[in-house]
C-alpha positions as CSV (number, residue, x, y, z in Angstrom):
1,M,-118.5,-60.7,64.6
2,T,-115.5,-63.1,64.9
3,V,-114.4,-65.5,62.2
4,P,-112.4,-68.6,63.2
5,L,-109.6,-69.5,60.9
6,S,-108.2,-73.0,60.0
7,D,-105.0,-72.4,61.9
8,G,-106.8,-71.6,65.2
9,R,-106.6,-67.9,65.0
10,E,-109.6,-65.6,65.0
11,V,-110.3,-62.5,63.0
12,R,-112.6,-59.6,64.1
13,V,-114.9,-58.7,61.2
14,H,-117.3,-55.7,60.7
15,D,-120.1,-55.7,58.2
16,S,-122.5,-52.9,57.3
17,G,-125.0,-55.4,56.0
18,S,-126.7,-55.4,52.6
19,P,-128.5,-52.3,51.5
20,G,-132.2,-52.7,50.8
21,D,-134.2,-55.8,51.6
22,G,-131.6,-58.6,50.9
23,A,-128.1,-59.6,49.7
24,G,-129.1,-59.3,46.1
25,D,-129.9,-55.5,46.5
26,A,-126.2,-54.6,47.0
27,A,-124.7,-52.9,44.0
28,L,-121.2,-53.9,45.1
29,A,-119.5,-55.8,48.0
30,L,-116.5,-53.8,49.2
31,L,-113.8,-54.8,51.7
32,W,-112.1,-51.9,53.5
33,H,-108.4,-52.4,54.6
34,H,-107.7,-50.1,57.6
35,G,-104.6,-48.0,58.1
36,S,-101.8,-48.4,60.6
37,P,-102.7,-48.3,63.4
38,Q,-106.5,-48.7,63.4
39,T,-108.9,-51.3,65.0
40,G,-110.6,-52.3,61.8
41,A,-113.9,-50.8,62.8
42,L,-115.9,-49.3,60.0
43,L,-115.6,-45.5,60.0
44,A,-118.7,-43.3,59.8
45,P,-117.8,-41.4,56.5
46,L,-117.2,-44.7,54.7
47,V,-120.4,-46.3,56.0
48,E,-122.5,-43.2,54.9
49,Q,-120.8,-43.1,51.5
50,A,-121.4,-46.8,50.9
51,A,-125.0,-46.8,52.0
52,A,-125.7,-43.9,49.5
53,R,-124.4,-46.1,46.8
54,R,-126.0,-49.4,47.8
55,I,-122.6,-50.8,48.6
56,R,-122.2,-53.5,51.2
57,L,-119.2,-52.4,53.2
58,M,-117.0,-54.8,55.2
59,S,-113.7,-54.6,57.0
60,Y,-111.6,-56.8,59.3
61,A,-108.9,-56.2,61.8
62,R,-105.5,-57.4,60.7
63,P,-103.7,-59.7,63.2
64,S,-102.9,-58.0,66.5
65,Y,-105.4,-55.3,65.8
66,G,-108.9,-54.8,67.2
67,G,-109.3,-58.2,68.8
68,S,-107.8,-60.3,65.9
69,T,-105.3,-63.0,67.0
70,P,-101.6,-62.3,66.3
71,R,-100.0,-63.9,63.3
72,P,-96.2,-64.0,63.9
73,G,-94.1,-63.5,60.8
74,R,-97.0,-62.3,58.7
75,T,-96.2,-60.7,55.3
76,V,-98.4,-58.4,53.2
77,A,-99.4,-61.4,51.2
78,S,-100.8,-63.1,54.3
79,A,-103.8,-60.8,54.2
80,A,-105.1,-62.6,51.1
81,E,-105.5,-65.9,53.0
82,D,-107.3,-64.2,55.9
83,V,-109.5,-62.2,53.6
84,A,-110.6,-65.3,51.6
85,A,-111.7,-67.0,54.8
86,V,-113.5,-63.8,56.0
87,M,-115.4,-63.4,52.7
88,D,-116.3,-67.1,52.7
89,A,-117.7,-66.7,56.2
90,L,-119.8,-63.7,55.0
91,G,-121.0,-65.6,51.9
92,V,-119.4,-63.1,49.5
93,R,-117.8,-64.6,46.4
94,R,-116.8,-61.5,44.4
95,F,-115.9,-58.1,45.9
96,A,-113.8,-55.0,45.4
97,T,-111.1,-54.0,47.8
98,M,-110.0,-50.6,49.1
99,G,-107.3,-49.6,51.5
100,A,-105.8,-46.4,52.9
101,S,-102.2,-45.9,54.0
102,G,-101.1,-49.2,55.6
103,G,-104.2,-50.8,54.2
104,G,-103.2,-50.1,50.6
105,P,-100.6,-52.8,50.2
106,H,-103.0,-55.4,51.7
107,A,-105.7,-54.3,49.3
108,L,-103.2,-55.0,46.5
109,A,-102.3,-58.4,48.0
110,C,-105.9,-59.5,47.7
111,A,-106.1,-58.3,44.1
112,A,-102.9,-60.1,43.2
113,L,-103.6,-63.4,45.0
114,L,-107.4,-63.9,44.9
115,G,-107.8,-63.9,41.2
116,E,-111.2,-63.3,39.7
117,R,-112.8,-63.0,43.2
118,V,-111.5,-59.3,43.3
119,V,-113.3,-57.2,40.8
120,G,-111.4,-53.9,41.4
121,A,-108.9,-52.3,43.9
122,V,-108.3,-48.9,45.2
123,T,-105.4,-47.6,47.4
124,L,-105.2,-44.2,48.9
125,A,-101.8,-43.0,50.2
126,G,-100.5,-46.5,50.0
127,L,-96.9,-47.6,50.2
128,A,-94.9,-49.2,47.4
129,P,-92.8,-52.2,47.9
130,F,-89.3,-51.5,49.3
131,T,-86.6,-51.0,46.7
132,E,-83.0,-49.9,46.8
133,A,-83.2,-48.5,43.3
134,V,-84.4,-45.2,44.7
135,D,-84.4,-43.6,48.1
136,W,-87.6,-45.3,49.4
137,F,-87.7,-43.1,52.5
138,A,-87.3,-39.7,50.7
139,G,-90.0,-37.2,51.6
140,M,-91.1,-39.1,54.8
141,A,-91.2,-36.7,57.7
142,A,-90.7,-39.4,60.2
143,P,-89.1,-42.5,58.6
144,G,-87.6,-43.9,61.8
145,A,-90.0,-46.7,62.3
146,L,-89.6,-48.1,58.8
147,H,-85.8,-47.7,59.0
148,A,-86.0,-49.9,62.1
149,A,-88.4,-52.3,60.4
150,R,-85.7,-52.9,57.7
151,E,-83.6,-54.4,60.5
152,G,-86.3,-56.9,61.6
153,R,-89.0,-57.2,64.2
154,E,-86.8,-57.0,67.2
155,A,-85.3,-53.7,66.1
156,R,-88.8,-52.3,65.2
157,A,-90.1,-53.3,68.7
158,R,-87.2,-51.6,70.4
159,F,-88.0,-48.5,68.4
160,A,-91.6,-48.6,69.6
161,E,-90.4,-48.4,73.2
162,T,-89.4,-44.7,72.7
163,D,-91.3,-43.7,69.6
164,T,-93.5,-40.6,69.8
165,F,-95.8,-39.2,67.2
166,D,-94.3,-36.5,65.0
167,A,-97.2,-34.0,64.3
168,T,-95.2,-32.5,61.4
169,Q,-96.2,-35.6,59.3
170,F,-99.7,-34.1,58.9
171,T,-100.5,-31.0,56.8
172,A,-103.0,-28.3,57.8
173,A,-105.5,-30.1,55.5
174,D,-104.9,-33.3,57.3
175,W,-105.6,-31.7,60.7
176,A,-108.8,-30.1,59.3
177,A,-110.0,-33.5,58.1
178,L,-109.2,-35.0,61.5
179,S,-111.1,-32.3,63.4
180,G,-114.0,-32.5,60.9
181,P,-115.4,-35.3,58.7
182,W,-112.7,-37.8,59.6
183,S,-112.7,-37.3,63.3
184,A,-113.7,-41.0,63.7
185,L,-110.4,-42.0,62.2
186,G,-108.4,-40.1,64.8
187,A,-110.5,-41.6,67.6
188,D,-110.1,-45.1,66.2
189,A,-106.3,-44.7,65.8
190,G,-106.2,-43.6,69.5
191,R,-108.0,-46.8,70.5
192,A,-105.7,-48.9,68.4
193,D,-102.6,-47.2,69.9
194,A,-103.9,-47.7,73.4
195,A,-104.2,-51.4,72.8
196,G,-100.5,-51.8,72.2
197,P,-98.0,-51.5,69.3
198,D,-97.9,-55.1,68.1
199,G,-100.2,-54.6,65.1
200,L,-98.2,-51.6,63.9
201,I,-94.9,-53.3,64.5
202,D,-95.9,-56.2,62.4
203,D,-97.4,-54.0,59.6
204,D,-94.1,-52.0,59.4
205,V,-91.9,-55.1,59.2
206,A,-94.2,-56.5,56.5
207,F,-94.0,-53.3,54.5
208,A,-90.2,-53.1,54.6
209,A,-89.7,-56.8,53.7
210,P,-90.6,-58.6,50.4
211,W,-94.4,-58.5,50.1
212,G,-94.8,-62.0,48.9
213,F,-96.6,-61.4,45.7
214,D,-96.0,-59.8,42.2
215,L,-97.8,-56.6,41.5
216,A,-97.8,-57.6,37.8
217,A,-100.1,-60.5,38.7
218,I,-103.0,-58.1,39.3
219,T,-105.5,-58.2,36.4
220,A,-108.4,-56.4,38.1
221,P,-108.7,-52.6,37.6
222,V,-106.6,-50.6,40.1
223,L,-106.9,-47.0,41.1
224,L,-104.1,-45.2,43.0
225,V,-105.1,-42.0,44.9
226,Q,-102.3,-39.9,46.2
227,G,-101.9,-36.6,48.0
228,G,-99.2,-34.4,46.5
229,E,-98.3,-32.9,49.9
230,D,-98.3,-36.3,51.8
231,R,-95.4,-36.3,54.3
232,V,-96.1,-39.9,55.6
233,V,-96.2,-41.7,52.3
234,P,-94.7,-39.4,49.7
235,A,-96.1,-39.1,46.1
236,A,-93.1,-41.0,44.8
237,H,-94.6,-44.2,46.2
238,A,-97.6,-43.8,43.9
239,H,-95.4,-43.4,40.9
240,L,-93.4,-46.5,41.9
241,L,-96.7,-48.4,42.1
242,L,-97.8,-47.0,38.8
243,A,-94.6,-48.2,37.1
244,S,-95.3,-51.7,38.4
245,L,-99.0,-51.6,37.5
246,P,-99.2,-50.6,33.8
247,G,-102.9,-50.9,33.8
248,A,-103.5,-48.8,36.8
249,E,-104.9,-45.3,37.0
250,L,-103.4,-42.6,39.2
251,W,-105.3,-39.7,40.7
252,L,-102.8,-37.2,42.1
253,R,-104.4,-34.6,44.4
254,P,-101.8,-31.9,44.6
255,R,-103.0,-30.1,47.8
256,D,-103.9,-33.2,49.8
257,G,-101.9,-34.7,52.6
258,H,-102.0,-38.2,54.1
259,V,-105.4,-37.9,55.8
260,S,-107.1,-35.2,53.6
261,V,-106.7,-37.5,50.6
262,L,-109.5,-39.6,52.1
263,R,-111.9,-36.9,50.7
264,A,-111.6,-38.9,47.5
265,T,-113.2,-42.1,49.0
266,A,-116.7,-41.4,47.7
267,V,-115.5,-40.8,44.2
268,A,-113.3,-43.8,44.4
269,M,-116.4,-45.9,45.3
270,D,-118.0,-44.4,42.2
271,W,-115.0,-45.4,40.1
272,L,-115.3,-49.0,41.4
273,L,-119.0,-49.1,40.6
274,D,-118.3,-48.0,37.1
275,R,-115.8,-50.9,36.6
276,A,-116.8,-53.7,38.8
277,A,-119.3,-56.5,38.2
278,P,-122.3,-56.7,40.6
279,A,-121.7,-58.3,44.0
């Protein structure tokens, strides 16, 4: 479905529907924030895991992805406004939020800016806000795009003209996940890439600039899940986030990479169910 927004834009939304016979049967409403690049479509492993737990799973395509209207100059914080409108349109008042990779910062934005509407948040392999206090790029196998993003959107768009995927970013465990249970993720990323680079460019610029909110404002429970062998978003980012989120919990999975860490999504849903109020 498409949700019209007050500024004239539209956002493409995906909804698994409520398990059971009605809305009251869902144990939890959960909004998934997709990675970069993705179309925002719900991925089969997540749908299956949510259904087994009576979770109503929803997602939306960020601006310039999957049929959603571009939002020039968007920040990470901009996601909260769009999500509030989406959840209002779906009739959902309170919900949990979960994001992987590029979706992680946007999940945290919702937790910080939507107050008591967000009952819990999970990030998997999510970036930390940019800082010059440490080498933010250290451990990234291919940091060129984010280096360019630090110089602004024009520089990042120029980089996209010649950028090619560096396969060394993924570990053997990542490739095994992509050829097996998470094959839908790879296929969806291919569709997003074929549609053009604008969504990814805007994501990277937003990640490398001030996010527009304070992590310390988050009062909901937060779980950080991180692969110890991640070459896209190194484990140091999870520790940076943990330092800014004193109430958060960190699950470090030493043998996981950037994609294989998604093997934790099911137990992360269980974590949310243990802590979140009913939808």
